[in-house]
MARLOBA-591597 format. One line per field, with one value per residue (C-alpha): residue number from 1; residue in one letter; x, y, z. Coordinates in steps of 0.001 Angstrom, whole numbers, always signed. Each point is the difference from the previous one (the first is absolute). Example, Ala and Ser with C-alpha at 12.3 -4.5 7.8 and 13.67 -1.06 7.14 Angstrom:
// MARLOBA-591597
n = c(1	2)
res = c(a	s)
u = c(+12300	+1370)
v = c(-4500	+3440)
w = c(+7800	-660)
END
This chain:
// MARLOBA-591597
n = c(1	2	3	4	5	6	7	8	9	10	11	12	13	14	15	16	17	18	19	20	21	22	23	24	25	26	27	28	29	30	31	32	33	34	35	36	37	38	39	40	41	42	43	44	45	46	47	48	49	50	51	52	53	54	55	56	57	58	59	60	61	62	63	64	65	66	67	68	69	70	71	72	73	74	75	76	77	78	79	80	81	82	83	84	85	86	87	88	89	90	91	92	93	94	95	96	97	98	99	100	101	102	103	104	105	106	107	108	109	110	111	112	113	114	115	116	117	118	119	120	121	122	123	124	125	126	127	128	129	130	131	132	133	134	135	136	137	138	139	140	141	142	143	144	145	146	147	148	149	150	151	152	153	154	155	156	157	158	159	160	161	162	163	164	165	166	167	168	169	170	171	172	173	174	175	176	177	178	179	180	181	182	183	184	185	186	187	188	189	190	191	192	193	194	195	196	197	198	199	200	201	202	203	204	205	206	207	208	209	210	211	212	213	214	215	216	217	218	219	220	221	222	223	224	225	226	227	228	229	230	231	232	233	234	235	236	237	238	239	240	241	242	243	244	245	246	247	248	249	250	251	252	253	254	255	256	257	258	259	260	261	262	263	264	265	266	267	268	269	270	271	272	273	274	275	276	277	278	279	280	281	282	283	284	285	286	287	288	289	290	291	292	293	294	295	296	297	298	299	300	301	302	303	304	305	306	307	308	309	310	311	312	313	314	315	316	317	318	319	320	321	322	323	324	325	326	327	328	329	330	331	332	333	334	335	336	337	338	339	340	341	342	343	344	345	346	347	348	349	350	351	352	353	354	355	356	357	358	359	360	361	362	363	364	365	366	367	368	369	370	371	372	373	374	375	376	377	378	379	380	381	382	383	384	385	386	387	388	389	390	391	392	393	394	395	396	397	398	399	400	401	402	403	404	405	406	407	408	409	410	411	412	413	414	415	416	417	418	419	420	421	422	423	424	425	426	427	428	429	430	431	432	433	434	435	436	437	438	439	440	441	442	443	444	445	446	447	448	449	450	451	452	453	454	455	456	457	458	459	460	461	462	463	464	465	466	467	468	469	470	471	472	473	474	475	476	477	478	479	480	481	482	483	484	485	486	487	488	489	490	491	492	493	494	495	496	497	498	499	500	501	502	503	504	505	506	507	508	509	510	511	512	513	514	515	516	517	518	519	520	521	522	523	524	525	526	527	528	529	530	531	532	533	534	535	536	537	538	539	540	541	542	543	544	545	546	547	548	549	550	551	552	553	554	555	556	557	558	559	560	561	562	563	564	565	566	567	568	569	570	571	572	573	574	575	576	577	578	579	580	581	582	583	584	585	586	587	588	589	590	591	592	593	594	595	596	597	598	599	600	601	602	603	604	605	606	607	608	609	610	611	612	613	614	615	616	617	618	619	620	621	622	623	624	625	626	627	628	629	630	631	632	633	634	635	636	637)
res = c(m	n	n	l	d	e	n	q	l	d	d	d	d	d	v	q	n	d	a	v	i	a	s	a	l	r	a	s	l	v	v	f	m	i	l	g	i	p	v	i	a	a	l	v	y	l	n	i	g	v	r	q	e	d	s	t	e	s	e	v	t	l	p	k	q	r	e	e	n	d	r	v	m	p	q	l	v	m	k	s	v	a	n	s	s	g	i	d	f	t	h	d	s	g	r	e	g	q	k	l	l	p	e	t	m	g	s	g	a	a	v	l	d	y	n	g	d	g	h	q	d	l	l	f	v	n	s	t	r	w	p	w	d	t	r	g	q	l	d	s	p	c	r	l	f	k	g	d	g	k	f	q	f	t	d	v	t	e	e	a	e	i	g	k	n	l	y	g	m	g	v	a	v	g	d	y	d	n	d	g	d	t	d	i	f	l	s	a	v	g	k	n	r	l	l	k	n	e	g	g	v	f	e	d	v	t	d	d	a	g	v	g	g	g	d	d	k	w	g	t	s	c	g	f	f	d	y	d	n	d	g	l	l	d	l	f	v	c	n	y	v	t	w	s	k	d	a	d	l	s	q	k	f	t	l	d	g	e	s	r	a	y	g	p	p	k	a	f	s	g	s	f	s	y	l	y	h	n	d	g	d	g	s	f	t	d	v	s	e	t	a	g	i	q	i	r	n	d	d	t	g	v	p	l	g	k	a	m	g	l	a	p	v	d	f	n	g	d	g	w	l	d	i	v	v	a	n	d	t	v	r	n	f	l	f	e	n	n	c	d	g	t	f	s	e	v	g	r	i	c	g	i	a	f	d	r	s	t	g	n	a	r	g	a	m	g	i	d	t	a	q	f	r	d	n	g	t	l	a	i	g	i	g	n	f	a	n	e	p	s	a	l	y	m	a	r	a	g	k	k	q	f	t	d	a	a	m	y	t	g	f	g	p	p	t	r	q	g	l	t	f	g	l	f	f	f	d	v	d	l	d	g	r	f	d	l	l	g	a	n	g	h	l	e	e	e	i	s	k	v	q	a	t	q	r	y	a	q	p	p	q	l	f	w	n	a	g	r	d	a	k	s	e	l	v	l	a	p	e	s	s	v	g	e	d	f	y	q	p	i	v	g	r	g	a	a	f	g	d	f	d	e	d	g	d	q	d	v	v	i	a	v	s	d	g	k	p	a	v	f	r	n	d	q	s	t	g	n	h	w	l	r	v	r	l	e	g	t	d	a	n	r	d	g	i	g	a	i	v	e	l	a	l	g	e	r	v	l	r	q	c	v	m	p	t	r	s	y	l	s	q	c	e	k	a	v	t	f	g	l	g	d	v	q	a	d	v	q	a	v	e	s	i	t	v	a	w	p	g	g	k	r	e	v	f	p	v	s	s	i	d	q	a	i	v	l	r	q	g	t	g	h	a	e	p	p	k	a	e	v	r	v	d	a	s	g	e)
u = c(+152200	+283	-2599	-1776	-821	-1048	-2412	-1229	-887	-1808	-1997	-726	-1201	-2567	-1469	-408	-1549	-2548	-897	-463	-2482	-2020	-395	-1198	-2432	-1360	-873	-1588	-2216	-1087	-889	-1609	-2263	-907	-993	-1972	-1952	-2504	-289	-730	-2566	-1567	-198	-1436	-2743	-717	-444	-2320	-1792	-527	-1209	-2241	-1597	-442	-1807	-3714	-1216	-3244	-1833	+722	-2927	+542	-1929	-3095	+597	-2007	-1783	-506	-3700	-1777	-554	+732	+1066	-2738	+400	+882	+338	+1436	-885	+1971	-2832	+1962	+17	-3476	-1480	+541	+2812	+2578	+2727	+3666	+2187	+2667	+2812	+1869	+3228	+2489	+3220	+1181	-1492	-1862	-1445	-3666	-107	+207	-3026	-2787	-3582	-3316	-3629	-3224	-3358	-2864	-3483	+483	-3262	-2350	-1365	+707	+2749	+3569	+2514	+3634	+2436	+3951	+2504	+2510	+3530	+1575	+3021	+2576	-326	+3856	-642	+1800	-2775	-2584	-3012	-2666	-3673	-415	-2939	-1734	-2882	-3420	-2049	-3767	-1138	-3214	-424	+801	+3840	-68	+1567	-54	+2659	-1710	+3111	-662	-3646	+759	+2696	+2494	+2919	+2598	+3780	+2088	+2511	-2768	+589	-3025	-3628	-2822	-3796	-2605	-2974	+1859	-2856	-2712	-1994	-494	+2592	+3699	+2853	+3226	+3492	+3403	+3325	+3140	+3622	-476	-3294	-3120	-3434	-3578	-2640	-3455	-3175	-2501	-2770	+2723	+2154	+3330	+1082	+3529	-597	+3613	+943	-3326	+51	+3850	+1170	+2512	+2834	+3626	+1200	+3198	-1944	-688	-3375	-886	-2811	-2907	-3469	-3052	-1401	-1644	+2702	-1901	-3659	-1553	-1768	+2518	+2741	+3432	+3074	+3306	+2920	+3060	+3205	+2965	+3687	+1324	+1052	+1300	+1432	+3299	+54	-778	+2652	+2963	+38	+1607	-2206	+911	-1263	+3332	+2481	-255	-3526	-2113	-2942	-2754	+837	-1371	-2044	+2833	+1640	-2386	-1382	-3307	-3224	-3155	-3499	-2940	-3088	-2741	-2898	-3472	-1213	-3617	+207	+1684	+3405	+2486	+2753	+3337	+72	+2874	+2272	-2803	-1483	+3365	+650	+3353	+2734	+3730	+2728	+965	+3587	+324	-3494	-616	-3029	-179	-2886	-202	-3356	-1202	-3255	-2972	-2453	-2872	-1228	-1355	+2374	-837	-3821	-822	-1993	+2667	+2231	+3621	+2559	+2720	+2547	+2502	+3234	+2869	+3170	-954	-2311	-3617	-2415	-2901	-1755	-2530	-2923	-68	-3761	+901	+1473	+3404	+1797	+2656	+2633	-76	+1531	+3150	-2391	-2469	+2556	-869	+2901	+2929	+449	-712	+2556	+2726	-523	+487	-2082	-1153	-821	-3684	-2429	-3602	-2100	-3585	-1798	-2943	-1922	+1983	-1941	-3563	+1547	+1039	+3437	+1350	+2456	+2230	+1726	+2831	+1701	+3835	+3178	+1828	+1064	-1737	-3197	-3208	-1314	-3182	-140	-2996	-1577	-2710	-3260	+571	+3684	+2553	+3061	+567	+1702	+1558	-1966	+1120	+2017	-2068	-3018	+1842	-354	+3828	+2211	-1372	-12	+3841	-131	-1628	+147	-3265	-1694	-3762	-1513	-3643	-2450	-3018	-2087	+673	-2412	-2551	+250	+305	+3876	+2152	+2779	+2948	+1412	+3189	+1186	+3694	+2418	+3911	+1343	+2898	-495	+3523	-331	+315	+3777	+956	-2868	-331	-3588	-1263	-1761	-1418	-3504	-1534	-3273	-2674	-628	-3295	-253	-3190	-901	-514	-1066	+1624	-487	+2212	+3437	+1038	-2537	+1064	+715	+1306	-2123	+1592	-472	-2395	-2331	-41	+968	+3001	-1225	+423	+3786	+1234	+2803	-545	+1455	-2723	-541	-3246	-2870	-3840	-3077	-3757	-2969	+8	-2346	-2314	-42	+952	+3723	+2697	+2271	+3298	+1989	+3720	+1804	+3107	+3122	+673	-2669	-3589	-2021	-761	-3775	-1433	-3794	-448	-1285	+58	-2360	-942	-3639	+298	-2368	+538	-1378	+1279	-470	+296	-484	-1489	+836	-1957	+1571	+3082	+1785	-1961	+2083	-156	+3876	+1170	-3310	+285	-2498	-760	-2021	-1068	+487	-858	+2380	+2371	+144	+1433	+1435	+1116	+904	-1082	+3556	+758	+3637	+1772	+3041	+2587	-866	-3674	-3446	-2493	-3750	-1718	-2710	+887	-583	-752	+728	-2734	+1546	-2681	-2969	-3127	-1450	-3470	+427	+409	+3630	+678	-2887	+1702	+3207	+1195	+1807	+2278	+166	+2772	-794	-1311	-3752	-846	-3009	-1346	-1556	-2122	+1155	-2682	+2009	+3581	+2044	-1152	+1603	-1746	+203	-96	-721	+617	-2804	-2480	+974	-734	+2481	+1972	+1799	+3737	+2169	+2049	+3168	+3005	+3451	+3078	+3605	+3061	+408	-3627	-1197)
v = c(+120077	-1912	-2561	+2380	+2386	-3008	-1268	+3551	+343	-3192	+1143	+3286	-1992	-1960	+3055	+1289	-3036	-144	+3587	-811	-2705	+1818	+2674	-2436	-1680	+3126	+1073	-3354	+464	+3458	-1268	-2983	+2117	+2439	-3044	-1615	+3312	-967	-3900	+958	+2653	-2839	-2529	+2972	+695	-3745	-807	+3212	-1386	-3436	+1513	+2117	-2993	-1906	+2959	+495	+3424	+380	+2868	+724	-212	+1063	-1528	+1597	+2088	-973	+2995	+159	-143	+1957	-2527	+448	-3039	-671	-681	-3630	-334	-3341	-268	-2583	-1738	-3421	+934	+1107	-3162	-2830	-1710	-1217	-1735	+147	-1967	-2164	-552	-2457	+2097	-623	+1355	-2524	+2011	-2708	+1242	-999	+2443	+2892	-714	+460	-1276	+782	+830	-821	+1769	-2686	-544	-3581	-184	+1200	+3204	+2119	+2255	-303	-2004	+241	-2984	+785	-2625	-572	-1683	-1402	-934	-2438	-3559	+538	+3296	-105	+2043	-2591	-124	+2757	-331	+2300	-1080	+1814	+2080	+530	+2923	+179	+3332	+1745	+2431	+2730	-234	-1934	-3441	-2799	-2816	-3339	-1839	-2585	-531	-369	-2520	+1793	+578	-1952	+333	+129	+1876	+1551	+2186	+918	-973	-789	+240	-1889	-2496	-2648	-2633	+2213	-620	+3852	+388	+1670	-2348	+955	-1123	+1195	-69	-500	-771	-3607	-1923	+2094	-192	-306	+945	-1224	+2361	-1926	+2467	+2564	-2796	-974	-3340	-1047	-2144	+453	-3484	-1347	+2826	-542	+3673	-118	+375	-891	+391	+1377	+2755	+3950	+774	+3716	+1422	-2230	+241	-1773	+419	-2464	-465	-2551	+1647	-3113	+1885	-1200	+2204	-1015	+964	+1584	+226	+1671	-1217	+2081	-913	-3405	+720	-1745	+1271	-1887	+1627	+3378	-80	-1585	+3380	+3125	+2668	+3453	+3863	+1630	-2847	-1038	-648	-2718	+1254	-1757	-1738	+1202	-2413	-398	-2000	-2722	-1963	+385	-2672	-959	+1106	-2037	-157	-2187	-1181	-192	-3566	+853	-2712	+2087	-996	+1737	-1204	+1562	+742	+2315	-1785	-1266	+3450	+1553	+2374	-1526	+2556	-901	+2090	-110	-376	-2451	-1680	+521	+1529	+3779	+1534	+1952	+738	+2655	+1524	-1664	+1667	-2393	+2151	-495	+2178	-729	-124	-3176	-1116	-2039	+1253	+105	+186	+2770	-534	+2385	-1231	+1158	+448	-2225	+957	+232	-2690	+420	-3336	+261	-2538	-2312	-968	-3647	-223	+1283	+3223	+1676	+2434	+3036	+2681	+781	+344	+2072	+2351	-410	-2239	+2447	+3779	+1529	+2692	-2097	-3555	-1210	-2067	+1903	-896	-356	-595	+881	+252	+992	+620	+2271	+1284	+3203	+2157	+86	-1150	-3414	+861	-2998	+1225	-2546	+1674	-1601	+1224	-84	-87	+3200	+2597	-1912	+1691	-1816	-1267	+1010	-2475	+1176	-1360	+1170	-2133	-2774	+294	-2127	+2147	+2101	+3246	+982	+3405	+570	+2785	+1956	-339	+1609	-3626	-921	+2431	+476	-3665	-188	+1289	-3070	-3821	-952	-3268	+217	+2003	+201	+2014	+1489	+3321	+1731	+3016	-1604	+1983	-3123	-26	-2347	+1305	-2027	-808	-1453	-1488	+488	-1085	-1234	-3339	+1470	+1784	+1442	+930	+3874	-596	-875	+1778	+3352	+296	-3195	-836	-3055	+1365	+1682	+1896	-1614	+1967	+794	+1148	+2022	-488	+3500	-1308	-520	+3552	+1323	+1006	-2787	-2793	-1554	+2363	-756	+1038	+2348	-79	+3060	-2143	-3565	+1294	-734	-3584	-1337	+1117	-1335	-2314	-3783	-3334	-610	-3280	-1472	+2546	-310	+2108	-585	+2271	-990	+2890	-606	+3756	-976	+939	-2523	+20	-1273	-2470	-534	-3119	+1107	-1951	-774	+2528	+1049	+530	+3295	+385	+3222	+988	+1803	+3809	+1058	+3039	+253	-764	-2360	-2655	-3512	-3614	-3036	-3483	-3557	-3158	-3111	-2719	-3199	-1498	+1828	-37	+970	+3327	+1007	+152	+1123	+1546	+3307	+2513	+3207	+3088	+2706	+3390	+2663	-479	-2028	-3824	-1030	-3463	-2035	-3630	-1838	-1001	-17	-841	+2906	+1608	-1911	-3341	+1664	+92	+2637	+104	-1823	+2887	+2469	+3778	+2228	+3619	+2096	+3612	+2972	-1321	+1031	-2555	+823	-724	-3615	+272	-3827	-2010	-3376	-2136	-2684	-2847	-2419	-3224	-2444	-2344	+2656	+452	+3942	+1278	+3656	+805	+2906	+2872	+1763	+2679	+862	+96	-3456	-3369	-2625	-3656	-1460	-3874	-1686	-958	+2815	+2520	+442	-2087	+1232	-2189	-249	+2386	-1614	-1248	+2102	-1670	+2153	-1023	+1178	+3031	+1174	-927)
w = c(+110417	+3120	+1339	+2094	-2750	-2093	+2806	+608	-3765	-78	+2882	-1794	-2894	+1963	+1707	-3765	-1260	+3136	-742	-3615	+947	+2922	-2660	-2605	+2734	+820	-3208	-964	+3071	-1083	-3345	+1422	+2128	-2728	-2095	+2711	+770	-2842	+962	+3833	-1162	-2237	+2781	+2494	-2533	-610	+3591	+474	-2951	+1691	+3163	-1672	-2082	+3326	+1820	-353	+383	+1777	+1400	+3428	+2497	+3311	+2925	+1184	+2893	+3001	+1456	+3738	+958	+2602	+2387	+3500	+2231	+2350	+3838	-47	+3914	+1157	+3797	+1972	+2139	+895	+3645	+274	-2203	+2267	-2107	+2342	-2065	-103	-2548	+1160	-2546	+2267	-118	+2605	-1547	-2608	-2871	-1889	-3210	+547	+2979	-2485	-2186	+2481	-474	-1501	+999	-1499	-202	-44	+1267	+1774	+1671	-2868	+1869	-2808	+2210	-713	+2180	+319	+231	+789	-689	+2493	+129	+3051	+1846	-1674	+1266	+1266	+1640	+3402	+1450	-232	-2064	+189	-1204	-2746	-2160	-2735	+1084	-1520	+977	-389	-1462	+759	-2828	+2087	-44	+3188	+474	+2443	+303	-868	-791	+2648	-611	-3810	+816	-2602	+2732	-2164	+1207	-3295	-1524	-1970	-2893	-2556	-135	-2493	+491	-1860	-33	-1627	+601	-952	+3198	+769	+2626	-612	+587	+690	-1140	+1769	-1769	+2281	+206	+281	-278	-1376	+1314	-1186	+2469	-1019	+1199	+1871	+904	+1515	+1458	-1575	-849	-1201	-3179	-1487	+90	-1624	-2500	-1009	+59	+2964	-2386	+938	+3712	-1730	-2019	+452	-1054	-311	-1926	-794	-1426	-1199	-3523	-2814	-2749	-1777	+178	+1608	+2773	+2482	+1731	-520	+2005	-903	+2622	-603	+1108	+778	+163	+1001	+3616	+3226	+3247	-961	-3379	+1567	+2897	-2274	-1956	+1471	-838	+1201	-621	+1661	-318	+3385	+1721	-1689	-2359	-1707	-3063	-3433	-2389	-2543	+2664	-276	-2742	-1446	+364	-1530	+1053	+238	-2123	+1543	-2158	+2096	-508	+1487	+2592	+2769	-1674	-2146	-2482	-515	-3865	+294	-2234	-2502	-210	-954	+2947	+1057	-1784	+52	-592	-3832	+628	+3140	-61	+3607	+1432	-862	+1817	+3356	+127	+2458	-1533	-1892	-2064	-2146	-2856	-3419	-1751	-3542	+587	-1170	+2914	+1516	+2918	-519	+2910	+769	+2420	+1359	+567	+2379	-2017	-2792	-3182	+1110	-1649	-2274	-462	-2773	+429	-2978	+687	+165	+3565	-844	+12	-2338	+1808	-2117	+2338	-1967	-3031	+1170	+1854	+3804	+669	+627	+480	-3294	+404	+1079	-1053	+3481	+2526	+2784	+3748	-540	+2837	+121	-3002	-1341	-3174	-1179	-2923	+525	-2490	-1557	-3523	+1398	+895	+2231	+2639	+2098	+2903	+1631	+3103	-170	+2273	+1575	-2454	-2875	-1305	+56	-3286	-1691	-3253	-2164	-3054	-2212	-249	-2732	+455	+1679	-22	+3104	+710	+3354	+744	+3328	-859	-2352	+2217	+2960	+1968	-315	+1278	+3712	+310	-4	+3350	+1523	+37	-1130	+1171	-88	-2826	-1660	-1827	+1402	-482	+3179	-791	-1957	-3010	-2322	-634	+1626	+2352	+1310	+3709	+716	+3676	+304	+2337	-202	+948	+2119	+3336	-261	-3866	+463	+1421	-3825	-1977	+1013	-1789	+1321	+3300	+1557	+845	-2971	-330	-2644	-3262	-1433	-3639	-1224	-3613	-1052	-3653	-3128	-1168	+2919	+43	+2328	-215	+3538	+2483	+3547	+2360	+2776	+3739	-475	-1969	+1934	+3417	+2253	+1020	-3430	-285	+3473	-991	+211	-1117	-2259	-1786	-1067	-713	-885	-251	+1222	+908	+3626	+1002	-2991	-1337	-3424	-33	+504	+3380	+63	+2159	-204	+1693	+2088	+263	+3713	+808	+406	-3233	-1429	-504	-1860	-225	-3243	+849	-3426	-210	-3655	+328	-2867	-962	-32	-607	+1524	-1695	+1107	-2176	+901	-2760	-584	-3117	+413	+3306	+2776	+970	-3687	+72	-3704	-768	-1826	+1021	-2331	+864	-2395	+1321	-2609	-2778	+2112	+551	+3448	+210	+3031	+369	+3448	+1073	+3825	-784	+9	+1319	+2162	+1997	+536	-1195	-626	+392	-2909	-547	-2625	+786	-3052	+1011	-2021	+475	+430	-1841	+1060	+2389	-851	-3783	-1276	-552	-252	-1655	-172	+643	-2164	+1261	-2034	+2137	-270	-2650	-2520	+1062	+162	+2028	+592	+3158	+330	+2514	+2152	+1859	+1009	+3416	+830	-120	-1990	-431	-3602	-254	-3244	-1809	+1311	-2603	-3775	-2214	-2736	-2598	+784	-1516	-2992	+932	-754	+112	-615	-693	+1741	-2542	+1011	-3423)
END
């Protein structure tokens, strides 16, 4: 056999050997698999058993179906009367083409009785041209209009000496010195102003009072309230982002990649708000740090807040006002009053800090609170940025855990359409249930070029409360109900309400950025009855701010807090209006009103008739012992 035959034989032997080995491996695998089946089955069985042990069988209870009631939305006509009421005001943002962030935020309005004649007046905050404007300076003061109770107004800016030129933003009203006159605080980009009312003429006492803030601060919403129950109104001032012209222009903001746009708040660092304690001698002390309202970023230690909206409210029912702050693109704050001059920030614990569905912070603007249901449910409404639903946080009486009810009440979905600034609760049709109004308007004039669903000017939104037993509790009122005037697009910012024609229902004013305000007379035609209540404190602050007014209507108990600080940059009337529905006017539907004054004293006042406005003076009612103090922890226990 030659070498070739020998090599071929060796190759054949290798092939045969490989075949034998492969055959053996296949046989082994088959055997292994057969033997492994019982093991695999056992493991599966054990795992199933473990899962079954970890599960807890319980009866499945389906949620109760909410049945649609037979209520039909009434005519809630909002008639535009700005041109016929004597209000001649145009807001000036100072914009000149550089697109600086403050130019987008607009300003607020206040409903007040500055001269004590019993009629509601109107103050509009104005901004102004920038100092570097090449067009030169323009006189653009804040404007005060005196009301006559018949929806006619007279400009009294000059005689009241209120015409201050400043880059104004927000306004707070309150009798901080308890002399019977309503004083005014104005927040601004730069120095703030405190104007003391001396018989209908205003004196600038900012420096003596110590509430001017910093020249480099940006004040927004603000409000007077008595946080320590000493009978004197203290002052909270929201500050927005840390801003300067140079910092703004150094960043290249754009929507389309070419032209300059207004910058987002995330491009600027946060800031601390102010809490001023009223010392009782005309001056205030800045207690922001010692009171615990200066919140820092957990990771960086820098100021966190970008405050836009303010709502003082006693959320835990202990008789001491707490503070809710709506922040833009960072978490909202809830400052719980510790009853010793300090506060604890519990927003995350209580569930209002973030969007509950995504866990993200939203672009929060305006804010308001209300005892939304007869069972004492507290609601916190917050207007949010475009394409974000507004929030409607709710907590039952005695609980501190909030749930965002915006979606299941019907309020949330339609609010995605707008960028909501001003927001407040009021009873538009006097049926005894709180309705909601939102003032909308975008920041960018050319937003529709990059977002087809958005517009710069946007109509307001009015949500009618159909009742808890309705299929949708809050229903967006259509044009067929409110009229075409209300749904004209505007660049809405601050919003407020007051009864300017003294017919019992509440009228609406919306401040418009770089435009004339929208003023609406409430022409609802339900025929529902009402009762308006104004308080006059003696031991408590003279305005009765923070007092809880309760009215028994059959089996219902209606509750409202005296609180003008609402919405965005604005103030509403101090009187509270109770809608009584279709009760019989000739029957004693309301026998008494109970007032829980700041500090704990409770009084009962008799009511002789309805469809009237009454004044309740502290100390003239029948005293009740104070309710037992109830403190609840974060879990609501």
